[in-house]
C-alpha positions as CSV (number, residue, x, y, z in Angstrom):
1,X,0.0,0.0,0.2
2,X,1.5,3.3,-1.0
3,X,1.2,6.5,1.0
4,X,-1.7,7.8,-0.9
5,X,-3.8,4.6,-0.5
6,X,-2.9,4.7,3.2
7,X,-4.1,8.2,3.5
8,X,-7.4,7.6,1.8
9,X,-8.0,4.4,4.0
10,X,-7.4,6.5,7.2
11,X,-9.8,9.4,5.9
12,X,-12.4,6.6,5.5
13,X,-11.7,5.5,9.1
14,X,-12.3,8.9,10.4
15,X,-16.0,8.7,9.2
16,X,-16.8,5.9,11.8
17,X,-16.5,8.1,14.9
18,X,-17.9,11.0,12.9
19,X,-21.1,9.0,12.1
20,X,-21.6,7.9,15.8
21,X,-21.2,11.5,17.0
22,X,-23.7,12.8,14.4
23,X,-26.3,10.0,14.9
24,X,-26.1,10.7,18.7
25,X,-26.3,14.6,18.3
26,X,-29.3,14.2,15.9
27,X,-31.4,12.0,18.3
28,X,-30.4,13.8,21.3
29,X,-31.6,17.1,19.9
30,X,-34.7,15.8,18.2
31,X,-37.9,17.2,20.1
32,X,-39.9,14.3,21.8
33,X,-42.7,13.1,19.8
34,X,-41.6,14.3,16.3
35,X,-40.0,11.3,14.9
36,X,-43.0,9.4,14.0
37,X,-44.6,9.0,10.4
38,X,-47.3,11.2,9.7
39,X,-49.9,9.0,8.1
40,X,-53.2,10.5,9.2
41,X,-54.8,13.9,10.1
42,X,-54.7,12.8,13.8
43,X,-50.8,12.2,13.6
44,X,-50.4,15.6,12.0
45,X,-52.5,17.3,14.8
46,X,-50.4,15.6,17.3
47,X,-46.9,16.5,15.8
48,X,-47.3,20.1,14.5
49,X,-47.8,22.0,17.7
50,X,-44.6,20.3,19.1
51,X,-42.7,21.1,15.7
52,X,-44.0,24.8,15.9
53,X,-42.7,25.2,19.4
54,X,-39.3,23.6,18.6
55,X,-38.9,24.4,15.0
56,X,-35.2,25.7,15.0
57,X,-34.3,22.7,17.1
58,X,-36.2,20.2,14.8
59,X,-34.6,21.7,11.8
60,X,-31.0,21.4,13.3
61,X,-31.6,17.8,14.3
62,X,-33.1,17.0,11.1
63,X,-30.1,18.5,9.1
64,X,-27.6,16.6,11.4
65,X,-29.4,13.3,10.8
66,X,-28.8,13.8,7.1
67,X,-25.2,14.2,7.8
68,X,-25.1,11.3,10.1
69,X,-26.6,9.1,7.3
70,X,-24.1,10.3,4.9
71,X,-21.3,9.4,7.2
72,X,-22.8,6.1,7.9
73,X,-22.8,5.3,4.1
74,X,-19.1,6.0,4.0
75,X,-18.5,4.1,7.3
76,X,-19.8,0.9,5.6
77,X,-17.1,1.3,3.0
78,X,-14.5,1.8,5.8
79,X,-15.7,-1.2,7.6
80,X,-15.4,-3.2,4.6
81,X,-11.7,-2.6,4.0
82,X,-11.0,-4.4,7.3
83,X,-12.4,-7.7,5.7
84,X,-9.9,-9.6,3.5
85,X,-10.3,-13.4,2.3
86,X,-13.2,-15.0,4.1
87,X,-16.2,-12.6,4.1
88,X,-15.0,-10.2,1.6
89,X,-17.7,-10.6,-0.8
90,X,-20.3,-10.3,2.0
91,X,-18.7,-7.3,3.3
92,X,-18.8,-5.7,-0.3
93,X,-22.5,-6.5,-0.6
94,X,-23.2,-5.2,2.9
95,X,-21.3,-1.9,2.2
96,X,-23.3,-1.5,-1.1
97,X,-26.6,-2.3,0.6
98,X,-25.8,-0.1,3.6
99,X,-24.7,2.8,1.5
100,X,-27.9,2.7,-0.5
101,X,-29.9,2.4,2.6
102,X,-28.3,5.3,4.1
103,X,-28.8,7.4,1.1
104,X,-32.5,6.6,0.9
105,X,-32.8,7.2,4.7
106,X,-31.4,10.7,4.1
107,X,-34.1,11.4,1.7
108,X,-36.7,10.0,3.9
109,X,-35.5,12.0,6.8
110,X,-36.0,15.2,4.8
111,X,-39.8,14.5,5.4
112,X,-39.4,13.7,9.2
113,X,-37.3,16.6,10.1
114,X,-36.8,19.4,7.7
115,X,-40.1,19.3,5.9
116,X,-42.0,18.9,9.2
117,X,-40.0,22.1,10.5
118,X,-40.9,24.0,7.5
119,X,-44.5,23.1,7.3
120,X,-44.9,24.0,11.1
121,X,-43.5,27.4,10.5
122,X,-45.1,28.1,7.3
123,X,-48.0,30.7,6.9
124,X,-50.4,27.9,6.7
125,X,-53.3,26.7,8.8
126,X,-52.7,23.6,10.9
127,X,-55.4,21.7,8.7
128,X,-53.5,22.8,5.5
129,X,-50.0,21.9,6.8
130,X,-51.4,18.5,8.2
131,X,-52.8,17.8,4.6
132,X,-49.3,18.5,3.0
133,X,-47.6,16.4,5.4
134,X,-49.9,13.4,5.3
135,X,-49.9,13.6,1.5
136,X,-46.1,13.5,1.6
137,X,-45.9,10.6,4.0
138,X,-48.1,8.6,1.8
139,X,-46.7,9.3,-1.4
140,X,-45.1,6.8,-3.7
141,X,-41.7,8.6,-3.3
142,X,-41.7,8.0,0.4
143,X,-42.7,4.4,0.3
144,X,-40.1,3.6,-2.3
145,X,-37.3,5.1,-0.4
146,X,-38.6,4.0,2.9
147,X,-38.7,0.3,2.0
148,X,-35.0,0.4,0.6
149,X,-34.0,2.3,3.7
150,X,-35.4,-0.2,6.1
151,X,-34.1,-3.2,4.2
152,X,-30.7,-1.4,4.5
153,X,-30.9,-0.6,8.2
154,X,-32.1,-4.2,9.0
155,X,-30.0,-6.5,6.6
156,X,-26.6,-4.4,6.1
157,X,-25.6,-4.5,9.6
158,X,-26.1,-8.2,9.9
159,X,-24.3,-9.0,6.7
160,X,-21.4,-6.7,7.7
161,X,-21.4,-8.3,11.2
162,X,-21.3,-11.7,9.6
163,X,-18.5,-10.6,7.3
164,X,-16.4,-9.5,10.1
165,X,-17.1,-12.6,12.1
166,X,-16.0,-14.8,9.3
167,X,-12.7,-12.7,8.6
168,X,-11.3,-13.0,12.1
169,X,-9.6,-9.8,11.6
170,X,-11.3,-8.2,14.3
171,X,-12.6,-9.9,17.8
172,X,-15.9,-11.7,17.3
173,X,-17.3,-9.9,20.3
174,X,-16.8,-6.7,18.3
175,X,-18.7,-7.9,15.5
176,X,-21.6,-8.8,17.6
177,X,-21.2,-5.3,19.4
178,X,-21.5,-3.6,16.1
179,X,-24.5,-5.4,14.7
180,X,-26.4,-5.1,18.0
181,X,-25.3,-1.4,18.6
182,X,-26.2,-0.2,15.1
183,X,-29.5,-2.1,15.1
184,X,-30.4,-0.5,18.6
185,X,-29.2,3.1,17.3
186,X,-31.3,3.0,14.3
187,X,-34.4,2.3,16.4
188,X,-33.9,4.8,19.2
189,X,-36.7,7.3,19.7
190,X,-36.5,10.9,20.4
191,X,-36.5,10.2,24.2
192,X,-34.4,12.9,25.6
193,X,-30.6,13.4,25.7
194,X,-29.8,11.0,28.7
195,X,-31.8,8.1,27.4
196,X,-30.4,8.4,23.8
197,X,-26.8,8.4,25.0
198,X,-27.5,5.3,27.1
199,X,-29.1,3.5,24.2
200,X,-26.6,4.6,21.7
201,X,-23.5,4.0,23.7
202,X,-22.8,0.5,22.4
203,X,-22.8,1.7,18.9
204,X,-20.6,4.5,19.6
205,X,-18.1,2.3,21.3
206,X,-18.1,-0.2,18.4
207,X,-17.5,2.6,15.7
208,X,-14.6,3.9,17.7
209,X,-12.9,0.7,18.1
210,X,-13.5,-0.3,14.4
211,X,-12.1,3.2,13.4
212,X,-9.0,2.3,15.4
213,X,-8.5,-1.0,13.8
214,X,-9.1,0.3,10.2
215,X,-6.5,3.1,11.0
216,X,-3.9,0.6,12.2
217,X,-4.8,-1.7,9.1
218,X,-3.8,1.2,6.8
219,X,-0.3,1.1,8.1
220,X,-0.1,-2.6,7.9
221,X,-0.2,-3.0,4.1
222,X,2.6,-3.4,1.8
223,X,4.8,-0.6,0.8
224,X,4.6,0.0,-3.1
225,X,7.6,1.4,-4.8
226,X,8.4,2.3,-8.3
227,X,11.4,0.4,-9.6
228,X,13.4,1.9,-12.6
229,X,13.9,-0.6,-15.5
230,X,15.8,-0.4,-18.7
231,X,14.1,1.6,-21.5
232,X,12.8,4.4,-19.2
233,X,9.9,2.3,-18.1
234,X,8.9,1.9,-14.5
235,X,7.8,-1.1,-12.7
236,X,5.6,-1.3,-9.5
237,X,7.3,-3.2,-6.8
238,X,6.4,-4.0,-3.2
239,X,8.0,-4.9,0.0
240,X,6.6,-5.5,3.5
């Protein structure tokens, strides 16, 4: 591995703790009772007053959640670099599925956070804002991307955990902690900062430990040198 590849792999490793911090921050800031799908007028009547009272906080947490899902998508690729040999194909599939799921989740979370904050503060009656939100959450757009999102958040962590387990390049308990921690973190409700931190702590620990392993793995690869050969051409060689 040359210096450029090593630097790139370490940049990827940095996204793991970043994803954990952003995930935790988004849920800790999210006002209680606003992270539900608004499928009926009754749901809208329940959520809109809360959103109107905490519109800035809701917009901030919604924006952070988009960044968190983007960092999670990159984190899947970073974790996959740890898996060599056994489990490598499964890790690649998990990275693709996890990245796609996180991308679709970001689109869905626009409705849950940013759109809700906007509708709550727009110059609309509550009934009109409610109709807009109900129509958005029941649209084909929302259904399509929600299906892919939920497929990604359920299946991708299990596949990646299985790949880490088979590879034996990380402790097997860490593979289990990653799966359980991420599955729990993705289901944590907006229950206040204290409970959010408690529920998401296993996920944060797993991401920090995996980031450290990925960082060290970047320095364990072969050093690539360009060796001169006759005729002015160059040949790539390697050494431990």
